[in-house]
C-alpha positions in Angstrom: 19.2 -18.7 19.4 16.2 -16.6 20.5 14.5 -14.3 17.9 11.4 -12.3 18.8 8.6 -11.2 16.6 9.4 -7.6 17.4 12.9 -8.1 16.0 11.4 -9.5 12.8 9.0 -6.5 12.5 11.9 -4.1 13.1 14.0 -5.8 10.5 11.3 -5.8 7.9 10.5 -2.2 8.5 14.2 -1.3 8.2 14.5 -3.3 5.0 11.4 -1.5 3.5 12.4 2.0 4.5 16.2 1.8 4.2 16.5 4.2 7.2 16.6 3.6 10.9 14.7 6.8 11.6 11.8 6.0 9.3 11.7 2.3 10.4 11.5 3.5 14.0 8.6 5.8 13.2 6.8 3.0 11.4 7.2 0.7 14.4 6.4 3.4 17.0 9.8 2.9 18.8 12.8 5.1 19.4 15.8 5.0 17.0 18.1 3.5 19.7 15.5 0.8 20.5 15.3 -0.2 16.8 19.1 -0.1 16.3 19.6 -2.3 19.4 16.9 -4.7 18.1 18.6 -5.0 14.7 22.0 -5.6 16.3 20.6 -8.3 18.6 19.0 -10.0 15.6 22.3 -10.0 13.7 24.0 -11.4 16.8 21.4 -14.2 17.1 21.8 -15.1 13.4 25.6 -14.6 13.5 25.4 -12.8 10.2 25.3 -9.1 9.0 21.9 -8.2 7.7 22.7 -4.6 6.6 25.6 -2.5 5.5 25.5 1.0 7.0 26.2 4.0 4.8 25.7 7.8 4.9 22.1 7.6 3.5 20.9 4.7 5.6 20.8 0.9 5.3 21.4 -1.5 2.5 20.6 -5.3 2.7 23.5 -7.7 2.6 23.2 -11.0 0.6 22.3 -12.7 3.9 19.8 -10.0 4.8 18.1 -10.3 1.4 17.7 -14.0 1.9 16.5 -13.7 5.4 13.9 -11.0 4.5 11.8 -13.5 2.5 11.5 -15.8 5.5 10.8 -12.9 7.9 8.0 -11.6 5.7 6.5 -15.1 5.4 6.5 -15.5 9.2 4.7 -12.2 9.7 2.2 -12.8 7.0 1.4 -16.2 8.4 1.0 -14.7 11.9 -1.5 -12.1 10.5 -3.5 -14.9 8.8 -3.5 -16.9 12.1 -4.7 -14.0 14.1 -7.4 -13.1 11.6 -8.7 -16.7 11.7 -8.7 -16.7 15.6 -10.4 -13.4 16.0 -12.9 -13.5 13.1 -16.5 -13.8 14.2 -19.3 -15.2 12.2 -22.1 -12.7 12.3 -25.8 -13.3 12.3 -26.5 -10.0 10.5 -28.5 -10.5 7.3 -29.2 -8.2 4.4 -27.6 -6.8 1.2 -25.0 -4.1 0.8 -24.6 -2.3 -2.5 -21.1 -1.1 -2.7 -19.6 1.4 -5.1 -15.9 0.9 -5.9 -13.4 2.5 -8.2 -11.0 0.4 -10.5 -8.1 0.7 -8.1 -10.2 -0.8 -5.3 -11.6 -3.4 -7.6 -8.1 -4.6 -8.7 -6.3 -4.6 -5.4 -8.9 -5.0 -2.6 -12.1 -6.5 -4.0 -11.0 -10.2 -3.7 -10.0 -9.6 -0.1 -13.2 -7.7 0.6 -15.3 -10.6 -0.8 -13.3 -13.2 1.1 -13.4 -11.5 4.5 -17.1 -10.6 4.1 -18.0 -14.2 3.2 -16.2 -15.5 6.3 -17.3 -12.9 8.8 -20.7 -11.9 7.4 -21.9 -15.1 5.7 -25.6 -13.9 5.7 -24.8 -10.6 4.1 -24.8 -10.3 0.3 -22.2 -7.9 -1.0 -23.1 -6.3 -4.3 -20.0 -4.4 -5.7 -20.4 -2.0 -8.6 -17.3 -0.6 -10.3 -17.6 3.0 -11.6 -15.4 6.1 -11.8 -15.2 8.5 -8.9 -17.7 11.0 -10.4 -20.3 8.3 -11.1 -19.9 7.0 -7.5 -20.4 10.5 -6.0 -23.6 10.9 -8.1 -24.7 7.4 -7.1 -24.2 8.2 -3.4 -26.2 11.4 -3.7 -29.1 9.5 -5.3 -29.0 6.7 -2.7 -27.9 4.0 -5.2 -25.2 2.7 -2.8 -25.0 2.1 0.9 -21.5 3.4 0.8 -18.4 3.3 -1.4 -14.7 2.4 -1.2 -12.7 4.9 -3.1 -9.5 6.9 -3.1 -10.7 9.4 -0.6 -7.8 11.7 -1.6 -9.5 12.1 -5.0 -13.1 12.9 -3.7 -14.5 16.3 -4.5 -15.3 18.8 -1.7 -19.0 18.3 -2.0 -20.5 18.6 1.6 -23.0 15.9 0.9 -20.4 13.2 1.2 -18.7 12.0 4.4 -15.3 10.3 4.0 -13.4 8.0 6.3 -9.8 7.0 5.6 -9.0 3.3 6.0 -5.4 3.3 5.0 -2.7 5.6 3.8 -0.3 4.0 1.4 3.0 5.8 0.8 4.1 6.4 -2.8 7.7 5.6 -3.6 10.0 5.3 -6.5 10.1 1.9 -8.3 13.1 0.8 -10.2 14.8 -2.4 -11.4 17.1 -3.9 -8.8 20.0 -3.0 -11.0 19.1 0.7 -11.4 21.5 3.3 -9.9 18.7 4.5 -7.6 18.0 1.0 -6.1 19.0 0.3 -2.6 20.3 3.8 -1.8 18.9 6.8 0.0 15.9 8.9 -0.8 15.8 10.3 -4.4 14.6 13.7 -5.5 12.1 14.4 -8.2 14.8 16.4 -10.0 16.9 13.2 -10.3 13.8 11.2 -11.3 13.0 13.8 -14.0 16.2 12.8 -15.8 15.2 9.2 -16.2 12.6 7.6 -18.5 9.3 7.4 -16.7 6.4 4.9 -17.2 3.0 6.3 -16.2 0.0 4.3 -14.8 -3.3 5.7 -16.1 -5.8 4.5 -13.6 -8.4 6.0 -11.2 -7.3 9.7 -11.7 -3.6 8.8 -11.0 -2.5 10.9 -13.9 -4.1 14.0 -12.4 -2.4 13.2 -9.0 1.0 12.8 -10.7 0.5 16.1 -12.6 -0.2 18.0 -9.3 2.8 16.9 -7.3 5.2 17.3 -10.2 3.8 20.7 -11.0 4.5 21.8 -7.5 8.2 21.3 -8.1 8.2 23.0 -11.5 9.4 19.7 -13.1 7.9 17.3 -15.6 8.5 13.5 -15.7 10.0 12.2 -19.0 7.1 9.8 -19.8 8.0 7.2 -22.4 5.0 5.0 -22.0 1.5 5.4 -20.5 -0.7 2.4 -19.7 -3.7 1.2 -17.7 -2.0 -2.1 -16.9 -0.1 -2.4 -13.6 1.5 -5.6 -14.8 2.9 -3.8 -17.8 4.3 -1.1 -15.5 5.9 -3.8 -13.3 7.5 -5.5 -16.3 8.8 -2.3 -17.9 10.3 -1.2 -14.6 11.9 -4.6 -14.0 13.4 -4.4 -17.5 14.8 -0.9 -17.0 12.6 0.6 -19.6 11.7 3.3 -17.1 11.0 4.1 -13.5 7.7 5.0 -11.8 6.3 6.3 -8.6 3.4 4.2 -7.1 2.0 3.3 -3.7 3.2 0.6 -1.4 -0.3 -1.0 -1.6 0.2 -2.0 -5.2 3.9 -2.8 -4.9 5.2 -6.3 -5.6 9.0 -7.0 -5.7 8.6 -9.0 -8.9 6.9 -8.8 -12.3 4.7 -11.5 -13.9 7.6 -12.4 -16.2 10.1 -12.9 -13.4 11.8 -9.5 -13.2 12.8 -8.0 -9.9 11.7 -4.5 -8.6 13.1 -2.3 -6.0 11.5 0.7 -4.2 13.1 3.8 -2.8 11.8 6.8 -0.9 11.3 10.1 -2.7 12.7 13.1 -0.8 10.3 15.6 -2.3 6.7 15.8 -1.0 4.6 13.1 -2.8 1.0 12.5 -1.5 0.1 9.1 -0.2 -2.7 7.1 -1.8 -5.5 7.2 0.7 -8.3 4.6 0.4 -11.4 4.8 2.5 -15.2 4.8 2.8 -17.6 7.4 1.4 -21.1 7.9 2.7 -24.0 10.1 1.9 -24.0 12.5 4.9 -26.9 11.9 7.3 -28.2 8.8 5.5 -29.0 5.9 7.9 -27.0 2.7 7.4 -28.7 -0.7 7.6 -27.3 -3.2 10.1 -25.7 -5.1 7.2 -24.0 -1.9 6.0 -22.8 -1.1 9.5 -21.4 -4.6 10.0 -19.7 -4.5 6.5 -18.1 -1.1 7.2 -16.7 -2.4 10.5 -15.2 -5.4 8.8 -13.6 -3.2 6.2 -12.0 -1.1 8.9 -10.2 -4.2 10.2 -9.3 -5.2 6.7 -7.7 -1.8 6.1 -5.4 -2.3 9.1 -4.3 -5.7 7.8 -3.6 -4.3 4.3 -1.6 -1.4 5.7 0.6 -3.9 7.6 1.0 -6.1 4.6 1.9 -3.3 2.2 4.7 -2.2 4.6 6.4 -5.6 4.5 6.1 -6.6 0.8 
């Protein structure tokens, strides 16, 4: 039996998107190529991984079990490649870094870990503030640069932005919910279900904007700043929510299971990136740190696709 990494990547992408067309786009291959790859993988395993239906693909029992192993293999490979390619830099200095609470919760541990290994002589000093405070801090030269939701930044010309990763927002439900495992769901359908709302880093304002564009309103039954509370409530079928792939986990801390499904209406991605004061020179330490963060952004984008 011969199984390639490409087949595993195609399988994980198909499982994540539920559609051959979207999986092919994610993997930068044609639909026939991805379909052939999946068929070859099923032949090698002598087991069906998907059932095909009008709206796309649904994992079989065998496929759901194999998915965990495929994800583990790809994550292990990413770690191995990172360790092989990481370079210990001789750059010295301090980098004062502004971050918002979303970045603090989901990226800061990785930022610190990667910086310590690749920039051992650079001191990273993160400061968590809201977006408005960070913009003011950049203007006053209080930060070398910031990592923020660049999609939330104001249009002030003094600040330059650079996107590191775009994380698609999708519908989260329990694995037993009628929307789980099917095709894309419209906001009109979501509006009929109880909705739990995350109140973090201007997310409420973002939600209000894309719902308003449809003339619909979510039926909010609970609003919280805790992502773990959101995960548990979704897993327990208290409500559904729409959040980005970056923060998705297929389980809650109390052992519940969560599914994610595409939304057919336009929903903006969550774009995380760097913000600088336009024209301000960066120290060698800041330049090295920003380069390291660009590589980290690519790694996080890959990982969020295969969770």
